[in-house]
C-alpha positions in Angstrom: 87.8 118.1 96.9 87.4 114.5 95.6 86.7 111.8 98.0 89.5 109.7 99.5 90.3 106.5 97.7 89.3 108.0 94.3 92.8 108.0 92.9 92.4 107.0 89.2 94.6 104.6 87.2 95.4 106.2 83.9 97.4 103.3 82.7 96.0 100.0 84.0 98.1 97.0 83.6 101.3 99.0 83.0 102.7 97.9 86.4 103.2 94.2 86.0 104.0 91.8 88.7 107.0 93.0 90.6 107.1 90.4 93.4 110.6 89.7 94.6 112.1 91.8 91.9 114.3 94.8 92.5 113.4 98.0 90.7 115.8 99.9 88.3 116.1 103.2 90.1 119.2 104.5 88.2 117.3 107.6 87.2 116.7 108.4 91.0 120.1 107.9 92.7 118.8 109.0 96.1 116.5 106.0 96.2 117.9 102.7 97.7 116.3 99.9 95.8 116.8 97.4 98.6 114.9 99.4 101.2 111.7 98.2 102.9 109.6 100.8 101.1 110.5 101.9 97.6 108.4 104.4 95.5 109.6 105.1 92.0 108.0 107.8 89.9 104.8 107.4 92.0 101.7 109.4 90.9 98.3 109.8 92.5 95.9 111.9 90.5 92.4 112.6 91.6 89.6 112.8 89.0 87.1 115.7 89.2 84.2 116.3 86.9 82.4 119.6 86.8 79.3 118.2 85.1 77.7 115.0 83.9 79.1 115.2 80.4 82.2 117.3 81.0 85.7 115.9 80.6 87.4 115.0 83.9 90.1 117.3 85.4 93.0 115.7 87.1 94.3 117.1 90.4 98.0 116.0 90.5 98.3 115.5 94.3 101.4 113.4 94.0 103.3 113.7 90.7 106.4 111.7 89.8 107.8 111.2 93.4 110.6 108.8 94.1 111.8 107.9 97.6 112.7 105.0 99.8 112.5 104.2 103.5 114.8 101.5 105.1 114.0 99.5 108.2 114.7 101.5 111.4 114.8 104.8 109.4 112.7 107.9 109.7 112.0 109.9 106.6 110.5 113.3 107.2 108.2 114.7 104.5 107.9 118.4 104.9 105.9 121.0 103.0 103.0 123.5 103.2 99.4 122.4 103.4 98.3 121.2 100.1 101.7 120.0 98.9 100.6 116.3 98.7 102.3 115.0 101.9 99.3 113.2 103.3 98.2 111.8 100.0 101.8 110.4 99.5 101.7 108.8 103.0 98.3 107.2 102.4 99.4 106.0 99.0 102.5 104.3 100.4 100.4 102.2 102.7 97.8 101.6 99.9 94.9 103.4 101.5 94.9 105.0 98.0 95.6 103.2 94.8 98.5 104.8 92.8 97.7 106.3 89.4 101.1 105.4 88.1 104.6 104.5 89.0 106.0 101.6 91.1 105.5 100.9 94.8 107.5 98.1 96.3 107.2 96.8 99.9 109.8 94.3 101.1 110.5 93.3 97.6 106.8 92.8 96.6 104.7 94.9 94.3 101.8 96.5 96.1 100.9 99.2 93.6 98.7 96.9 91.5 97.6 94.4 94.2 93.9 94.2 94.9 92.5 94.6 98.5 92.0 90.9 99.1 95.6 90.1 98.4 96.8 93.1 100.6 94.7 91.8 103.5 96.5 88.5 103.4 100.0 89.9 104.3 100.4 93.6 103.8 97.8 95.2 106.0 99.2 93.9 109.3 102.7 95.1 108.3 101.8 98.8 107.8 100.0 101.3 110.0 99.2 105.0 110.4 98.9 107.5 113.2 96.4 110.2 112.1 96.8 113.9 112.7 93.7 114.6 114.8 93.4 112.5 118.0 89.9 113.9 118.6 88.4 112.4 115.4 90.6 109.4 114.7 89.2 107.5 117.8 85.6 106.2 117.7 83.7 108.1 120.4 81.4 105.1 121.2 84.1 102.5 121.6 86.1 102.0 124.8 89.9 102.3 124.7 90.2 98.5 125.2 88.0 97.8 122.2 89.8 100.4 120.0 93.1 98.6 120.7 91.6 95.1 120.4 89.8 95.6 117.1 92.9 95.3 114.9 93.7 92.0 116.7 90.2 90.7 116.1 90.4 91.6 112.4 93.7 89.8 111.9 92.7 86.7 113.8 94.7 87.0 117.0 93.5 84.3 119.5 91.0 85.7 122.1 93.2 84.6 125.0 96.1 86.6 123.7 94.3 89.8 122.8 93.9 91.4 126.2 97.5 90.7 127.1 98.6 92.6 124.0 96.2 95.4 124.7 97.6 95.9 128.2 101.2 95.6 126.9 100.5 98.3 124.2 99.1 100.7 126.9 102.1 100.2 129.1 104.5 100.8 126.1 102.9 104.2 125.5 103.0 105.0 129.2 99.3 104.9 129.9 99.7 103.1 133.2 98.2 101.4 135.0 96.4 100.0 131.9 93.4 98.9 134.1 92.6 102.5 134.5 92.3 103.1 130.7 90.8 100.0 129.1 87.2 100.9 130.1 87.5 104.6 129.5 86.2 106.4 126.4 88.0 108.9 124.2 86.2 111.9 125.6 87.5 111.1 129.1 91.2 111.5 127.9 93.3 114.5 127.2 94.7 115.2 123.7 98.1 113.8 124.6 96.5 110.7 126.0 94.3 110.2 123.0 97.4 110.4 120.7 99.2 107.8 122.9 96.2 105.5 122.3 96.4 106.2 118.6 100.1 105.2 118.7 99.3 102.1 120.7 96.7 101.1 118.1 99.2 101.7 115.3 101.9 99.5 116.9 99.8 96.7 118.5 100.3 94.4 115.5 104.1 95.1 115.5 104.1 96.6 111.9 107.3 97.2 109.9 106.2 100.6 108.5 104.2 103.4 110.1 103.1 106.6 108.5 102.9 109.3 111.2 100.7 112.0 109.7 101.5 115.2 111.6 101.0 113.3 115.0 101.8 116.4 117.2 100.4 119.3 115.3 97.1 119.2 117.3 98.9 118.9 120.7 100.2 121.4 123.2 103.8 122.4 122.8 104.7 120.8 126.1 103.3 117.4 124.9 104.9 117.4 121.5 108.4 116.3 122.5 107.0 113.6 124.7 105.1 112.1 121.8 108.1 112.3 119.4 110.3 110.7 122.1 107.7 108.0 122.5 107.7 107.3 118.7 111.5 107.1 118.7 111.4 104.6 121.6 108.9 102.5 119.6 111.2 102.6 116.6 114.2 101.5 118.5 112.3 98.7 120.2 110.9 97.2 117.0 113.2 98.6 114.3 110.2 100.2 112.6 110.5 102.4 109.5 108.6 105.7 109.8 107.4 108.3 107.3 107.0 111.4 109.5 104.7 113.9 107.7 104.9 117.5 109.0 104.9 121.1 108.0 107.1 122.1 111.0 110.8 121.4 110.4 111.6 122.3 114.0 109.8 119.1 115.3 111.3 116.9 112.6 114.8 117.3 114.1 113.8 115.2 117.1 112.8 112.2 115.0 114.3 112.2 111.5 117.2 110.7 109.7 116.5 112.0 106.2 114.2 114.7 104.8 112.1 115.1 101.6 110.7 118.5 100.8 107.5 118.5 98.8 106.0 121.4 96.9 102.8 121.2 94.8 103.0 117.4 94.5 106.6 117.3 93.5 109.8 116.4 95.4 112.1 119.4 95.3 114.9 118.4 97.8 116.1 115.2 99.4 119.0 114.4 101.7 120.2 113.8 105.3 118.2 115.9 107.7 120.9 117.9 109.3 122.7 118.5 106.0 119.6 119.9 104.3 118.5 122.1 107.3 122.0 123.4 107.9 122.5 124.4 104.2 119.3 124.3 102.2 119.7 124.3 98.5 116.3 124.9 97.0 114.7 128.4 97.4 111.5 126.7 98.8 113.4 124.9 101.5 115.2 128.1 102.4 111.8 129.8 102.7 110.5 127.0 105.0 113.5 127.3 107.3 113.1 131.1 107.4 109.5 130.7 108.5 110.6 128.8 111.7 109.9 131.1 114.7 113.0 132.6 116.3 112.8 132.8 120.1 115.5 135.4 120.3 113.8 138.8 121.0 116.6 140.6 119.3 115.4 139.3 116.0 111.7 140.2 116.4 111.9 143.1 114.0 114.2 141.4 111.5 112.3 140.9 108.1 112.0 137.3 107.1 112.5 136.1 103.5 109.3 134.0 103.3 107.9 133.0 99.9 105.2 135.4 98.7 101.9 134.2 97.3 100.1 130.9 97.7 100.7 127.3 96.5 99.3 126.7 93.0 96.1 124.9 92.0 97.2 121.3 91.4 94.5 120.9 88.8 96.3 123.5 86.7 99.9 123.7 88.0 102.4 126.3 86.5 104.5 125.2 83.6 108.2 124.5 84.2 109.2 124.6 87.8 106.1 124.8 89.9 107.7 127.1 92.4 108.7 129.8 89.8 105.8 132.2 90.4 106.9 132.6 94.1 110.7 132.2 93.6 112.9 135.3 94.0 115.6 133.7 91.7 113.2 132.6 88.9 114.8 132.7 85.4 113.3 132.2 81.9 114.1 128.5 81.9 112.3 128.0 85.2 109.0 129.1 83.4 109.5 126.7 80.5 111.2 123.5 81.6 110.8 121.3 84.7 114.2 121.0 86.5 115.7 117.6 87.1 116.9 116.4 90.5 120.7 117.0 90.7 123.2 116.2 93.4 124.4 119.6 94.8 126.7 118.0 97.5 127.2 114.4 98.7 123.8 112.9 99.5 121.8 116.1 98.9 119.6 116.3 95.8 117.5 119.2 94.6 115.3 120.1 91.6 116.4 123.7 90.8 117.9 125.3 87.6 120.3 127.3 89.8 122.4 124.2 90.2 122.2 122.8 86.6 
């Protein structure tokens, strides 16, 4: 797998200055051009070389994805492992440089901005909560320093820093904060570590947070608490969230809209409850079928899960990328890529069954 940050720009200079300019997103009607975060036909391809003189192979981790996230909104991005969810999230906050397409944050182009420019205004307005609370916190730093470090980097006065550290710990319910500032990560439980990660992500009061599977490594009993905490943070500061998960059952606690990704592509988009109640794309239907059912009467009922494995993104199938696993595949699915069409108000899907 290529190293992070190695996204390649196949078309440098094609994304001109877009500062304070609204994008034309008429070809993606589910995207709201006036939102805080707007991605239009976004691509992130990794470059892989098998040998010194061989031609590079491009792994199309994110391929032609369009979406938007408004202030105070949570967009859930759902898909199997390897579908491009994490790469998309990291691209939206410019931890990775897009290969192509447009990326607008609060009316300003960030797709082609260099790092020195991003540090001046963008970095303190976005943040991320990583999936693994056991590896995302430095084991040799105290909790107090872990939370203080972003404040040091962004020039917050020394007299104000500890006050904000204590406030951040109180907001994530690690109280009294005096008991935690001098502890180290190995002295905390998994749930407490993730609360520290959330405190670190919110300490600069960002406008946009990427929550990359923040509860997948935690006990079931702790998951709802963490999601409730994220919702409280959102209401308090009107933060926009991109909630990345492979578990639709947790997204219902926290999401307004949902985007289904498969093999680097967006296959369905719409209001969360509408999509889950009546999924249009066969892949979305398979994801919902895979949710465990607690009713013992259904323990022997066969589930209509998608057979096979996700494709190799260095050599994806022609046409619809889901057609090798789709029970409704037709000849056109193997030859042509389906466009996103509106199947009912506000719900869009990329499937030839609806064209």
